[in-house]
C-alpha positions as CSV (number, residue, x, y, z in Angstrom):
1,M,0.0,0.0,0.1
2,T,1.4,3.3,-1.0
3,S,1.1,5.4,1.8
4,A,2.6,9.0,0.8
5,V,2.1,10.8,-2.6
6,A,3.6,14.1,-3.1
7,I,2.8,15.7,-6.6
8,S,3.4,18.8,-8.9
9,Q,2.3,20.4,-12.0
10,I,4.4,23.2,-13.3
11,S,3.4,25.5,-16.0
12,A,4.7,29.3,-16.8
13,G,6.6,29.3,-13.8
14,N,3.6,28.4,-11.5
15,V,3.7,25.2,-9.2
16,A,0.6,23.4,-8.3
17,S,1.5,20.9,-5.7
18,Q,-0.5,18.6,-3.4
19,V,0.8,16.0,-0.8
20,R,-1.3,13.1,1.0
21,G,-0.5,10.6,3.2
22,F,2.0,9.4,5.9
23,T,5.5,8.5,6.1
24,S,4.6,4.8,6.7
25,E,1.5,2.6,6.7
26,F,3.3,0.0,8.5
27,G,6.3,-0.4,10.9
28,V,5.5,2.9,13.2
29,A,3.4,3.1,16.0
30,D,2.3,6.8,15.1
31,P,2.8,7.7,11.3
32,T,3.6,10.9,10.6
33,P,1.5,13.0,7.9
34,I,4.0,14.1,4.8
35,N,4.6,17.4,3.7
36,E,6.4,19.4,0.8
37,V,9.7,18.9,2.7
38,S,9.4,15.3,3.4
39,S,12.4,13.1,2.1
40,F,11.9,10.6,-0.4
41,D,14.2,7.9,-1.7
42,L,14.8,9.1,-5.3
43,A,16.3,5.8,-6.3
44,S,17.1,6.0,-10.2
45,I,16.4,9.9,-10.3
46,T,19.7,10.0,-9.0
47,K,20.8,9.1,-12.6
48,V,19.7,12.4,-13.9
49,L,19.6,14.7,-11.1
50,C,23.2,13.7,-10.2
51,T,25.0,12.1,-12.7
52,T,23.5,13.2,-15.8
53,T,23.6,16.8,-14.5
54,L,27.0,16.7,-13.5
55,V,28.2,15.4,-16.8
56,M,26.6,18.4,-18.5
57,C,28.4,20.7,-15.9
58,A,31.8,19.0,-16.7
59,I,31.1,19.3,-20.3
60,E,30.4,23.2,-19.6
61,E,33.6,23.6,-18.0
62,K,35.4,21.8,-20.7
63,L,36.5,18.7,-18.3
64,L,34.7,16.1,-20.3
65,K,33.2,15.3,-23.7
66,L,30.6,12.8,-24.9
67,D,32.9,11.1,-27.3
68,D,35.5,10.8,-24.6
69,P,36.3,6.7,-24.2
70,I,35.6,5.6,-20.4
71,S,39.0,4.0,-20.5
72,R,40.7,7.5,-20.5
73,Y,39.7,8.0,-16.9
74,L,39.3,4.6,-15.8
75,P,42.1,2.4,-17.1
76,E,40.5,-0.8,-16.0
77,W,38.2,-0.1,-19.2
78,K,41.2,-0.7,-21.5
79,V,39.9,-4.1,-22.3
80,E,39.2,-5.3,-25.9
81,D,35.5,-5.2,-25.7
82,K,35.3,-1.9,-23.7
83,K,38.1,0.1,-24.6
84,D,36.2,2.2,-27.3
85,L,32.9,2.7,-25.2
86,T,32.0,6.4,-24.6
87,V,30.9,8.5,-22.2
88,E,27.7,8.8,-24.3
89,D,27.2,5.1,-24.7
90,L,26.8,4.8,-21.1
91,L,24.6,7.8,-20.7
92,R,22.4,6.1,-23.6
93,H,22.5,2.6,-22.0
94,E,24.0,1.5,-25.3
95,S,27.2,0.3,-23.8
96,G,26.1,-3.6,-23.9
97,T,26.5,-4.2,-20.2
98,E,24.2,-6.4,-18.2
99,E,21.1,-4.8,-16.7
100,W,21.9,-5.4,-13.1
101,R,24.2,-7.2,-10.9
102,P,24.1,-7.6,-6.9
103,F,27.7,-6.7,-6.5
104,Y,27.4,-6.5,-2.7
105,I,27.4,-10.2,-2.7
106,S,31.0,-10.4,-4.3
107,C,32.4,-7.1,-3.9
108,S,33.1,-4.9,-0.7
109,T,34.4,-1.6,-2.4
110,P,33.6,0.8,-5.4
111,E,37.1,-0.3,-6.8
112,Q,36.3,-3.8,-6.8
113,V,32.9,-3.0,-8.7
114,N,34.7,-1.1,-11.4
115,Q,37.0,-3.7,-11.9
116,K,34.2,-6.5,-11.8
117,I,32.1,-4.4,-14.4
118,A,35.3,-4.0,-16.6
119,N,36.0,-7.6,-16.5
120,L,32.3,-8.7,-17.1
121,P,31.7,-9.7,-20.8
122,L,29.3,-7.6,-22.6
123,K,25.8,-8.9,-22.7
124,Y,24.3,-7.1,-25.9
125,P,25.8,-5.7,-28.9
126,K,27.6,-2.7,-28.0
127,Q,26.3,0.9,-29.2
128,K,23.7,-0.5,-31.3
129,E,21.0,-1.5,-28.9
130,F,19.2,0.4,-26.0
131,H,19.3,-1.8,-22.8
132,Y,18.8,0.1,-19.4
133,S,21.5,-0.8,-17.0
134,D,22.7,0.3,-13.5
135,L,26.2,-0.6,-14.2
136,N,26.3,2.4,-16.7
137,F,25.7,4.9,-14.0
138,I,27.5,3.4,-11.3
139,T,30.4,3.6,-13.7
140,L,29.8,7.2,-14.7
141,G,29.6,8.0,-10.8
142,I,33.1,6.6,-10.3
143,L,34.4,8.4,-13.1
144,L,32.9,11.8,-11.8
145,R,34.6,11.1,-8.4
146,K,37.9,10.7,-10.2
147,L,37.4,13.6,-12.6
148,Y,36.8,15.9,-9.9
149,D,38.6,14.3,-7.2
150,A,35.9,14.6,-4.7
151,D,32.8,12.6,-3.2
152,L,29.7,12.6,-5.4
153,N,28.0,14.7,-2.7
154,Q,30.7,17.4,-2.5
155,I,30.4,17.6,-6.6
156,F,26.6,17.6,-6.3
157,A,26.4,20.2,-3.7
158,A,28.8,22.7,-5.2
159,R,27.5,22.4,-8.8
160,V,23.6,21.6,-8.3
161,A,22.2,21.6,-4.9
162,T,23.9,25.0,-3.8
163,P,23.1,27.2,-6.9
164,L,19.4,25.8,-7.2
165,A,19.0,26.1,-3.3
166,L,18.1,22.4,-3.1
167,E,17.7,22.1,0.9
168,N,16.7,18.7,1.5
169,T,18.5,16.9,-1.2
170,V,21.5,14.9,-0.1
171,F,23.1,11.4,-0.8
172,S,23.0,8.6,1.9
173,R,20.6,9.7,4.5
174,P,17.6,12.3,4.8
175,A,18.3,15.9,5.6
176,D,15.7,15.5,8.5
177,P,15.6,11.4,9.7
178,K,12.1,12.6,11.4
179,N,10.5,13.6,8.3
180,V,11.4,10.8,5.9
181,V,9.1,8.4,4.2
182,A,9.7,4.6,4.5
183,T,10.2,2.4,1.5
184,S,10.3,-1.8,1.3
185,I,10.6,-4.2,3.8
186,G,14.6,-4.6,4.0
187,D,16.2,-6.1,0.8
188,S,13.4,-8.3,0.2
189,I,12.7,-7.4,-3.3
190,E,16.5,-7.8,-4.4
191,K,16.7,-11.0,-2.1
192,K,13.6,-12.4,-4.3
193,M,15.4,-11.4,-7.6
194,V,18.6,-13.1,-6.7
195,E,16.8,-16.4,-5.6
196,S,14.5,-16.6,-8.7
197,K,17.1,-15.5,-11.1
198,Q,14.1,-13.1,-12.2
199,P,14.0,-10.8,-14.0
200,Y,18.1,-11.4,-14.3
201,P,19.5,-14.6,-14.5
202,V,22.4,-13.3,-12.1
203,P,24.9,-16.0,-10.9
204,E,25.0,-14.7,-7.3
205,K,23.5,-16.6,-4.4
206,V,21.3,-15.5,-1.4
207,E,23.3,-17.6,1.0
208,D,26.5,-16.1,0.0
209,F,25.5,-12.5,1.7
210,A,25.0,-12.4,5.4
211,G,24.0,-8.6,5.5
212,W,20.2,-9.0,4.0
213,R,18.3,-6.2,5.8
214,D,14.7,-7.6,6.9
215,Y,13.2,-4.3,8.7
216,I,11.4,-1.4,7.4
217,L,13.6,0.9,5.6
218,S,13.3,4.6,6.7
219,G,16.3,6.8,6.2
220,E,18.3,4.0,4.6
221,I,18.8,4.0,1.0
222,N,16.7,1.3,-0.6
223,D,19.0,0.2,-3.5
224,G,21.3,-2.6,-2.3
225,N,24.5,-1.7,-4.2
226,A,24.1,1.8,-3.2
227,F,23.6,1.3,0.5
228,H,25.9,-1.8,0.8
229,I,28.8,-0.7,-1.1
230,F,28.9,2.7,-2.0
231,N,27.5,3.9,1.4
232,G,24.4,5.4,0.0
233,E,26.4,7.6,-2.8
234,S,26.5,6.1,-6.2
235,G,25.9,7.6,-9.7
236,H,22.8,5.3,-9.9
237,A,21.0,5.6,-6.8
238,G,21.6,7.3,-3.4
239,L,19.8,10.7,-3.2
240,F,16.8,11.5,-0.9
241,S,14.9,14.8,-1.9
242,S,11.5,16.4,-1.3
243,L,8.8,17.7,-3.4
244,S,10.1,21.1,-2.8
245,D,13.6,20.5,-4.1
246,L,12.2,18.6,-7.1
247,N,10.2,21.4,-8.0
248,K,13.2,23.7,-8.0
249,F,15.1,21.4,-10.1
250,V,12.5,21.4,-12.7
251,L,12.1,25.0,-12.8
252,G,15.8,25.4,-13.0
253,L,15.8,23.0,-16.3
254,L,12.9,25.2,-17.4
255,D,14.7,28.8,-16.4
256,G,18.2,28.2,-17.8
257,F,20.3,26.7,-15.0
258,L,21.9,24.7,-18.0
259,P,22.1,25.8,-21.5
260,I,19.1,25.0,-23.4
261,E,21.1,23.9,-26.3
262,R,22.8,21.5,-23.9
263,L,19.5,20.1,-22.9
264,Q,18.0,20.3,-26.2
265,Q,21.3,17.9,-27.5
266,F,20.6,15.4,-24.4
267,S,17.1,14.9,-25.2
268,K,17.5,13.6,-28.6
269,P,17.4,9.6,-29.1
270,R,19.8,7.8,-31.1
271,N,18.9,4.0,-31.5
272,N,15.8,4.0,-29.2
273,P,12.8,6.5,-29.0
274,V,12.6,6.2,-25.3
275,Q,15.9,7.1,-24.3
276,G,18.1,10.5,-24.8
277,I,21.6,11.1,-23.5
278,G,21.0,10.4,-19.5
279,F,17.3,11.4,-19.8
280,R,14.3,9.2,-20.6
281,R,11.8,10.3,-23.1
282,F,8.1,10.3,-21.9
283,P,5.6,10.1,-24.9
284,L,3.0,13.0,-24.5
285,A,-0.5,12.2,-25.6
286,Q,-0.8,15.2,-28.0
287,G,2.6,14.1,-29.7
288,G,6.3,14.8,-28.7
289,F,8.0,14.0,-25.7
290,A,9.0,15.4,-22.4
291,I,12.3,14.3,-20.7
292,G,12.7,13.1,-17.3
293,H,13.2,9.8,-15.4
294,F,11.7,7.2,-13.1
295,G,12.7,5.8,-9.8
296,F,12.0,2.3,-8.5
297,T,10.7,3.4,-5.1
298,G,7.9,5.0,-7.0
299,T,9.3,8.5,-7.8
300,G,9.5,10.3,-11.2
301,F,9.9,14.1,-13.0
302,A,9.3,15.2,-16.5
303,V,10.1,18.4,-18.3
304,D,8.6,19.5,-21.7
305,L,11.2,22.1,-23.1
306,E,8.8,23.3,-25.7
307,S,5.7,23.9,-23.5
308,K,7.7,25.0,-20.5
309,K,6.0,22.6,-18.5
310,G,7.1,20.2,-15.6
311,W,5.8,17.5,-13.7
312,V,7.0,15.9,-10.3
313,Y,5.5,12.6,-8.6
314,L,7.0,11.2,-5.6
315,S,5.6,8.2,-3.8
316,N,6.8,5.1,-1.8
317,R,4.9,2.5,-4.2
318,I,7.0,-0.3,-2.9
319,H,6.0,0.3,0.9
320,T,3.6,-2.7,0.9
321,K,3.4,-6.4,1.5
322,G,1.8,-7.2,-1.7
323,E,1.8,-6.4,-5.4
324,Y,2.8,-2.8,-6.6
325,K,1.8,-0.7,-9.8
326,T,4.4,-0.2,-12.8
327,M,5.6,3.6,-13.0
328,N,4.1,3.6,-16.4
329,E,0.8,2.9,-15.0
330,I,0.9,5.2,-12.3
331,W,2.4,8.1,-14.4
332,S,-0.4,7.9,-16.8
333,E,-3.2,7.6,-14.4
334,E,-1.7,10.7,-12.5
335,F,-0.8,12.9,-15.4
336,K,-3.3,12.9,-18.6
337,E,-0.9,14.5,-20.9
338,F,1.2,11.5,-21.3
339,S,0.6,8.2,-23.0
340,F,2.7,5.1,-22.4
341,P,1.9,2.0,-24.4
342,G,0.5,-1.1,-22.9
């Protein structure tokens, strides 16, 4: 049962928001009503709010180029099948890497994860097909830390959070631990994925990891790799944020925080119409696309650069003991401007 929902629709600089629900429906004796500054685990929105945005910043600072090979920054990638993979290939999810692996079962440091990803054989034809993969953005996060010689939280704070006055957007743990929305029952979802080998036939085994969490996650990052290896600070997941801060980020994208030419460049597809450079492309019912991203925990945002409109949806859809809806279903129900197939 989704216990908390926070929504905004933005048009011509005006923000219309609504919040409803509580920080948790179970696991607490006295649930707290949420508000516009309640912290949500953003999950994969981190990929855009942090990683894609920082790549754009690095390009503007002339520190990085989209066609730079990853191996220029991470020498472990100087292997035959990966030495020509570029920053853009990873941002587009066209690197050919596997979709997901529970690295916390076999690795204990980010360096070990980077080495393992570099050594894994490619699963798909590189630079030709779109296959959404956490491994791409885990790697980009490692690259950004090396490029700036700083932690992701420090880089993000200096280049995104401070300029946009984001007051509740931080890695690893919420800004206010007393006002945070709970997510799943521990690592139960990932544990089931490892055990069932669905939807990915990973070789890791449940019994080879002793750190499975079995309590309601409140104030801890939900993603297993981000929590168990990266201390909640990774390029693919790890940010907590609030409705008020996501509104500021969307307004920033619409108001010139980054050059419009750069955003337009990053919004264009290559081999798949649903994916730009870092951004997902959301189909609009009247034609065209908005750019944004979803997060597994039940989060999403989108921006229509042409109409200057934005949408934010924050929930804890996996805060349940039963089944949960897909983000496509939730988004289409909540925002009638969009039309997802299926």
